[in-house]
Steps between C-alpha positions, in 0.01 A plus 500: 500500500266572208565349165668776294609291199214636269563859613880482400379424153317836491727780624226740542305275734813389675606862577142569634517197720845596645399872554240403738753343730740802488430818704689827535617706797524873432729672750365851584560544867799737498520876567663602166758708701748538217239596258356776711154416388286193557585273196190275482259804449713700262347541158643278216312574178129462550541286807698528830816299554330222699219480250769443222650232696171327554424525132815335378459210752133453408574516129773263533253242621518529883145474659598529870700800622584574864587874549720555800435827662636686791577877468179679411320171474158654521552711189623210297195293612271779399679545159454135425141476618304270265807325360537122541807506729576371856687712747759401762651753748851552601458705829870634475585684176854542622556127493677326241343354180499163629236589764263614231567198298416291808187688552390449140578120510279460802219639314515282186215272454591126597451383132784710371803307403733793402521865541635790309664770713467842346610853611270799479784709355523295175193629325629451141543119496321357193232229556694246279769487760242370755358240260863396411583434861192304553571287202846430625352390826251268324804348327657410837710799608450576866687835546489726204666841457445705167806652359579780256844511346612263794368710763235364735166668564154480630249345550658175608303174516536259791357162538314471830691173587733781636224661713679423838790705379300782365348534844837554658674725255595760757688261710679349190603826335221575265393393154839563334665270771223241435561501127889476555452206721317325227714601202493162345117488499440860371408522131618825356258562218581771234207720421469787246454790728743735684215601731535194731806661620387870506369606846409839631718581788514874454285767356731532196455118455121559483514790264727326268315161507160699441644670201654190337183274554230737465657733248431836694608669826330393823287768671752633747399629849705722701854328574536405872689735718563247775540126540138463588269318245281725305127439463435307182303688240275320260 
């Protein structure tokens, strides 16, 4: 192990040292069926939803991000052309979240020692949440869940000493069951943002969140007439 004693005396240097060992997995493989439009490519201010997620992760200090794609993977790859991200593929967009997490874990560089697991339908998370989670990991916490008024949210941080379990989440009941099984290890860290627990499951969720965060209505396409996913507009 490297000598980090000097780094701990200088918080800024210590944070930078730790960030290089923490990657993020951004889950964007689903079909957005309840939304009725493809979430990752919906506009959110001057960016798309997925670009907002990448922005807060990077501004929070994460250098390595694995984007897990599945449904409309080609469009997401094209949209993110030129960005410093890695891609992993979940070939079954109908699978549970655990399958996407496993795909992302397999794509992480070997040097990573912890990963943030982020959801693409949480575009309003502030960067300070990410840096707070990383700081808690540096201080020894191995499983970290941000909370707002006692309610847990995303992203969560998982030390990669748990990698074998992350690769088998489908069989074990998913991320929630994994965290429940390690309740005594989970650090629940209060953060100053309700947006860690504000997802976008429905079209109304999206419109409300956009208005609240951006301060103006989202450009609205025709509402879906069926359960089929609309083409994204950007």
